[in-house]
LOZA-549228 format. One line per 4 residues: number of its first residue (from 0); their letters; for each residue x, y, z of N, C-alpha, C, CB. Coordinates in pm, whole numbers, plus 50000, padded with zeros to 5 digits. Glycine has a CB too. Layout:
# LOZA-549228
NUM = A = X Y Z X Y Z X Y Z X Y Z; ... $
# end
This chain:
# LOZA-549228
0 = XXXX = 22618 86912 25708 22781 86773 25670 22781 86697 25595 22829 86663 25761; 22891 86708 25505 22899 86532 25369 22897 86439 25375 22985 86480 25295; 22782 86403 25335 22843 86220 25337 22969 86176 25252 22718 86108 25266; 22978 86084 25343 23117 86020 25193 23066 86009 25042 23176 85824 25217 $
4 = XXXX = 22958 85975 25045 22913 85941 24908 22884 86077 24830 22779 85846 24914; 22876 86183 24888 22858 86351 24849 22974 86422 24769 22847 86442 24993; 23071 86358 24870 23270 86382 24939 23308 86353 24764 23375 86193 25111; 23317 86194 24740 23354 86127 24622 23262 86200 24502 23326 85960 24640 $
8 = XXXX = 23142 86215 24495 23099 86302 24362 23067 86399 24418 22989 86259 24263; 23183 86537 24389 23231 86630 24434 23354 86564 24369 23211 86667 24580; 23456 86521 24405 23534 86456 24370 23596 86491 24170 23463 86321 24420; 23474 86359 24186 23462 86335 24041 23400 86384 23968 23437 86248 24009 $
12 = XXXX = 23370 86472 24030 23304 86614 23895 23409 86725 23943 23084 86699 23922; 23479 86730 24005 23629 86806 23981 23711 86765 23923 23700 86832 24070; 23743 86605 23928 23832 86548 23771 23751 86559 23686 23888 86393 23750; 23681 86556 23632 23563 86600 23461 23518 86685 23462 23437 86534 23410 $
16 = XXXX = 23525 86813 23494 23596 86945 23512 23741 86975 23465 23597 86969 23647; 23825 86882 23507 23930 86945 23505 23991 86862 23378 24005 86948 23645; 23927 86751 23387 24009 86693 23229 23929 86745 23081 24001 86487 23221; 23739 86818 23095 23728 86932 23012 23861 87050 22993 23605 87000 23071 $
20 = XXXX = 23904 87075 23102 23949 87234 23045 24051 87208 22977 23989 87355 23150; 24115 87085 23046 24226 87032 22936 24250 86963 22851 24293 87001 22958; 24094 86949 22769 24089 86887 22595 24069 87059 22531 23900 86741 22543; 23977 87176 22611 23924 87281 22564 24077 87320 22526 23823 87373 22664 $
24 = XXXX = 24129 87346 22628 24316 87456 22649 24377 87353 22490 24478 87395 22897; 24331 87228 22518 24435 87193 22379 24358 87218 22232 24484 87008 22380; 24318 87182 22253 24225 87209 22150 24184 87408 22101 24083 87118 22219; 24218 87498 22205 24241 87606 22121 24364 87642 22175 24136 87714 22117 $
28 = XXXX = 24521 87568 22153 24615 87594 22187 24684 87521 21992 24647 87530 22362; 24621 87453 21980 24624 87408 21860 24598 87468 21755 24570 87330 21854; 24407 87490 21737 24345 87611 21683 24499 87764 21652 24201 87658 21832; 24511 87794 21733 24626 87938 21759 24783 87854 21728 24620 88021 21979 $
32 = XXXX = 24830 87769 21620 24971 87703 21675 24936 87774 21508 25028 87499 21751; 24905 87879 21374 24933 87929 21323 24967 88047 21304 24901 87899 21294; 24874 88104 21456 24891 88230 21444 24977 88305 21504 24805 88272 21460; 25094 88254 21527 25242 88306 21651 25200 88339 21751 25342 88434 21627 $
36 = XXXX = 25027 88365 21865 25051 88461 21901 25006 88273 22003 24993 88640 21867; 25031 88325 22143 25071 88245 22291 24904 88279 22272 25204 88320 22456; 24860 88158 22389 24706 88144 22408 24714 88306 22540 24642 87928 22493; 24794 88307 22604 24740 88387 22715 24722 88614 22580 24929 88364 22914 $
40 = XXXX = 24790 88552 22545 24835 88730 22447 24697 88742 22401 24975 88733 22270; 24620 88549 22295 24499 88546 22251 24447 88616 22352 24441 88423 22222; 24420 88585 22477 24376 88601 22542 24340 88747 22583 24422 88535 22592; 24451 88772 22612 24448 88942 22635 24374 89029 22580 24552 89002 22605 $
44 = XXXX = 24426 88987 22392 24296 89044 22315 24187 89011 22275 24309 89076 22232; 24121 88878 22341 24001 88874 22305 23921 88974 22480 23959 88677 22261; 23973 88968 22534 23976 89084 22615 23921 89159 22626 24035 89136 22616; 24062 89260 22548 24056 89360 22528 23927 89395 22455 24162 89386 22480 $
48 = XXXX = 23853 89321 22359 23779 89263 22245 23653 89276 22306 23817 89112 22196; 23734 89289 22403 23545 89245 22465 23527 89368 22586 23524 89026 22574; 23607 89454 22634 23573 89563 22784 23637 89645 22735 23621 89535 22953; 23677 89699 22570 23758 89774 22489 23897 89827 22510 23695 89864 22468 $
52 = XXXX = 23915 89835 22659 24038 89891 22743 24028 89851 22918 24037 90075 22721; 24215 89824 22961 24226 89792 23006 24346 89785 23103 24183 89753 22957; 24396 89788 23226 24492 89769 23321 24581 89700 23282 24455 89725 23426; 24702 89689 23334 24796 89546 23365 24699 89495 23420 24940 89540 23462 $
56 = XXXX = 24734 89606 23605 24631 89515 23722 24495 89494 23629 24582 89623 23897; 24439 89507 23641 24323 89459 23572 24363 89319 23486 24267 89582 23474; 24400 89332 23392 24425 89186 23362 24540 89110 23398 24421 89169 23239; 24608 89115 23509 24643 89052 23555 24539 89008 23704 24762 89099 23548 $
60 = XXXX = 24452 89031 23739 24343 89041 23777 24263 88924 23730 24301 89158 23744; 24205 88929 23624 24085 88866 23541 24208 88730 23515 24007 88980 23367; 24303 88667 23489 24343 88583 23429 24452 88532 23579 24399 88636 23273; 24451 88602 23677 24440 88594 23762 24650 88519 23795 24285 88525 23776 $
64 = XXXX = 24674 88537 23702 24880 88566 23660 24933 88723 23747 24916 88616 23407; 25050 88742 23796 25137 88839 23835 25094 88958 23725 25300 88784 23831; 25085 89149 23778 25114 89211 23656 25270 89245 23571 25053 89325 23684; 25328 89150 23584 25461 89122 23498 25431 89055 23407 25572 89057 23554 $
68 = XXXX = 25386 88856 23464 25372 88845 23329 25294 88894 23265 25363 88757 23295; 25174 88971 23274 25137 89045 23161 25177 89159 23112 25039 89064 23164; 25243 89188 23169 25314 89275 23077 25465 89282 23000 25308 89370 23141; 25508 89173 23038 25591 89091 22862 25476 89015 22819 25758 88948 22876 $
72 = XXXX = 25371 88983 22832 25331 88959 22717 25202 89092 22605 25274 88813 22760; 25202 89143 22687 25130 89250 22622 25262 89341 22553 25026 89339 22740; 25368 89293 22573 25499 89456 22511 25547 89353 22371 25718 89515 22678; 25489 89230 22394 25491 89195 22215 25378 89177 22134 25556 89065 22180 $
76 = XXXX = 25256 89254 22208 25130 89294 22137 25164 89399 22080 25010 89315 22213; 25248 89555 22165 25262 89674 22122 25397 89675 22067 25235 89771 22220; 25420 89613 22043 25572 89549 21975 25476 89561 21814 25645 89326 22049; 25421 89463 21791 25320 89430 21709 25161 89539 21669 25290 89300 21778 $
80 = XXXX = 25218 89627 21697 25137 89756 21708 24965 89708 21714 25176 89865 21559; 24960 89595 21788 24810 89487 21795 24726 89534 21925 24854 89290 21823; 24830 89631 22014 24787 89723 22161 24825 89808 22105 24844 89711 22316; 24794 89901 22215 24796 90020 22273 24829 90091 22387 24725 90039 22266 $
84 = XXXX = 24889 90165 22416 24898 90199 22486 24890 90369 22579 24958 90135 22464; 24776 90357 22606 24730 90525 22746 24756 90496 22819 24594 90595 22804; 24858 90654 22836 24895 90735 22944 24779 90813 23035 24985 90833 22884; 24738 90834 23118 24670 90869 23170 24734 91033 23168 24646 90781 23278 $
88 = XXXX = 24707 91130 23169 24801 91288 23164 24740 91360 23310 24753 91418 22987; 24653 91271 23373 24684 91354 23510 24769 91250 23652 24504 91417 23572; 24758 91120 23555 24875 91063 23652 24908 90989 23598 24864 91015 23777; 25050 90989 23501 25101 90873 23468 25155 90751 23453 25113 90878 23456 $
92 = XXXX = 25101 90726 23625 25136 90609 23608 25021 90543 23582 25207 90561 23704; 24943 90598 23606 24775 90544 23489 24793 90510 23341 24647 90688 23465; 24778 90364 23263 24837 90331 23163 24725 90207 23093 24990 90290 23207; 24646 90265 23069 24551 90173 22977 24564 90178 22840 24414 90200 22995 $
96 = XXXX = 24526 90015 22839 24551 89972 22683 24482 89931 22664 24636 89903 22629; 24420 90005 22489 24365 89912 22414 24407 89828 22271 24271 89969 22401; 24292 89766 22193 24342 89764 22050 24327 89855 21962 24301 89676 21990; 24442 89799 21870 24462 89917 21778 24351 89899 21657 24626 89920 21718 $
100 = XXXX = 24359 89991 21564 24291 89864 21479 24359 89746 21415 24228 89916 21366; 24482 89775 21354 24527 89603 21344 24527 89483 21440 24654 89596 21318; 24523 89560 21578 24426 89466 21673 24301 89389 21662 24391 89529 21758; 24230 89456 21593 24057 89413 21593 24073 89414 21440 23912 89544 21672 $
104 = XXXX = 24118 89375 21390 24143 89286 21220 24168 89177 21257 24269 89325 21107; 24306 89198 21360 24347 89054 21362 24342 88960 21472 24465 89049 21331; 24188 89022 21591 24070 88942 21645 24030 88883 21524 23950 89025 21718; 23934 88939 21470 23846 88891 21347 23979 88741 21270 23810 89078 21205 $
108 = XXXX = 24074 88828 21234 24168 88677 21106 24212 88581 21240 24388 88749 20974; 24221 88602 21328 24282 88539 21392 24145 88437 21431 24368 88622 21494; 24013 88465 21495 23904 88347 21482 23868 88319 21397 23807 88346 21527; 23894 88397 21292 23885 88298 21144 23992 88146 21157 23960 88417 20982 $
112 = XXXX = 24041 88186 21098 24210 88080 21132 24199 87987 21282 24386 88220 21169; 24139 88021 21399 24067 87907 21466 23999 87801 21455 24014 87931 21512; 23894 87925 21395 23779 87807 21304 23854 87712 21234 23675 87877 21174; 23866 87801 21104 23965 87708 21033 24039 87582 21070 24053 87776 21005 $
116 = XXXX = 24171 87599 21174 24269 87535 21223 24177 87386 21342 24376 87672 21305; 24065 87407 21402 23963 87308 21410 23881 87268 21392 23937 87288 21448; 23868 87368 21269 23831 87234 21164 23886 87078 21109 23833 87288 21058; 24028 87208 21065 24086 87057 21038 24163 86967 21124 24166 87060 20940 $
120 = XXXX = 24130 86962 21243 24162 86936 21393 24119 86780 21393 24066 87042 21513; 24121 86684 21370 24095 86506 21367 24033 86546 21528 24281 86357 21349; 23918 86643 21563 23900 86646 21664 23750 86568 21672 23924 86777 21705; 23739 86519 21587 23580 86383 21605 23579 86316 21722 23574 86234 21489 $
124 = XXXX = 23685 86207 21753 23734 86163 21877 23710 86231 21953 23844 86141 21894; 23770 86381 22005 23782 86496 22095 23662 86552 22159 23839 86599 22026; 23548 86630 22000 23413 86627 22124 23394 86503 22150 23256 86685 22083; 23365 86362 22091 23308 86251 22153 23331 86264 22325 23379 86115 22085 $
128 = XXXX = 23445 86270 22324 23501 86287 22447 23463 86344 22556 23584 86330 22435; 23494 86483 22484 23460 86524 22542 23275 86612 22556 23567 86559 22541; 23215 86577 22509 23070 86521 22521 23021 86459 22581 23029 86475 22459; 23119 86360 22630 23079 86231 22748 23115 86270 22834 23129 86092 22750 $
132 = XXXX = 23232 86357 22863 23253 86407 23025 23140 86523 23089 23418 86488 23035; 23073 86613 22991 23011 86723 23005 22823 86642 23046 23045 86830 22840; 22812 86560 22975 22743 86432 23026 22740 86370 23132 22766 86352 22975; 22861 86367 23219 22932 86339 23288 22920 86380 23456 23022 86376 23221 $
136 = XXXX = 22956 86552 23360 22911 86621 23498 22797 86699 23518 23003 86703 23541; 22739 86698 23422 22568 86723 23471 22520 86560 23572 22435 86739 23274; 22558 86517 23513 22529 86345 23628 22563 86351 23767 22637 86198 23586; 22675 86445 23763 22719 86459 23877 22656 86577 23957 22850 86465 23865 $
140 = XXXX = 22621 86654 23933 22648 86809 23955 22491 86754 24044 22661 86960 23786; 22397 86622 23933 22196 86602 23983 22245 86555 24060 22051 86512 23908; 22366 86523 24089 22330 86377 24204 22378 86466 24320 22442 86190 24186; 22497 86578 24294 22463 86670 24460 22362 86757 24440 22593 86777 24527 $
144 = X = 22259 86790 24395 22170 86851 24457 22066 86752 24517 22118 86945 24373 $
# end
């Protein structure tokens, strides 16, 4: 059974991890600002780039959201010709999504744009804070072991 100090250390580690996640999310959101894509749309494109294809159910599971929400996100990407649906001829209910050649080009362009945006972002303070938080998290984890 955990003692009071171990529980306190676990909560501090969790708070630090959540703070790191929030900062990284903020940096990525600012990096995506000029791309016209939402964070979720970018995540879908990146997932399909890594996994080649996926169903809406797989994407919903991967992102811990509903299939309805994923369908809304992917519909715009289909309309923008960044991803394409592939209907299974044996069972038309099964639809696999994959990147189009435009989607593959967009991934590369957006990755470059995000890098440029992040370089332009005044992130010296943010990176120092982030580095300190990661170091603090390492200390918390070491204390738990």
